[in-house]
N, C-alpha and C positions, 0 to 999 in steps of 0.2 A: 359378204357376210352381213347378217342382220344385226343391228344394235338393239339394245333394250328399248330405246325410243322408237325404233321401227316397229318392234313387237307391240308396243303400247298403241301406236297409231293404227296398226292392223286389227287390233282387238275391239275397237269401238268402245273402249273403256278408258276412264281417266286414271292417272297415277294413283289417286286416292282410292278409287274403286279396286284397283289391283292390289294396293296395300292392304285394304280390308280383307280381301280374299287370302292374301299371304298370311296375314295375322290369324285369321280364323282357321285355316287349314295347316298352319305351321310349315309354310312352303317358302323357298326363296321367291323373290318377286318375279323373276323371269319365268318360273314354272307357274306361278299364279297367273301371269299374263296369258300363258298358253291355256291354262284351265278356264280362265275367264273368257277367252276367245271362243273356246268350244261351247261353253254354256250360254253365252249371249246369243249365239246363232242357233240355239235349240229352244223350241218353245217351252219345254219342260225345264230348261236350264235358267231361263230368266227369273221365274219365281224362286229358284234355288239361290240365285245371286242375291235377290232381295232378302231372303231369309238369312243369308250369311251376314249381310250388313246389319239386319235387325238383331241378330245374335251378338254381334260386336258391340252394338249400342247397349244391350242389356249387360254385357260384361263390364263395359266402361262405367255404367251407372252403378253396378254392384260394387265396383271398386271406388266409387264416389269420385271418379275422374270426370268432372263436369265438362272440362275443356274437350276431352276426347269424345265424350258422348255427343256434344254439340257439333263437333267437327263431322262425326259419323252421320248425324242427322242431316247435315247439309249434303253429304255424299249420297245418302239415301234419296233425298229430294231430287238431286241432279240425276241420279240413275233412273227414277221413276219418270222424270220429265223427259229424258232422252230415249226412253224405251216405252212410250205410251202404248197401251193396248196389249202389252206383252206381259205385264205384271198382274198378279192376282191381288 
């Protein structure tokens, strides 16, 4: 049986990236890991993941949650750094 950590490892995403997907899509993290795994391996999915993180940043900024916005900006930077050439 796969654990959550196994699923994260297979997805090529970090816990924070999966958390951003879960928050944006209102999904449990295990389902977000599966969705993220699908999207990260699809050329059209990578820009969608970037947009999800950007949307989460905007929501945090709108709520004036500077700490969360900064955290998500770091998540976005890591995502772009680890998926070069795949993001728009």
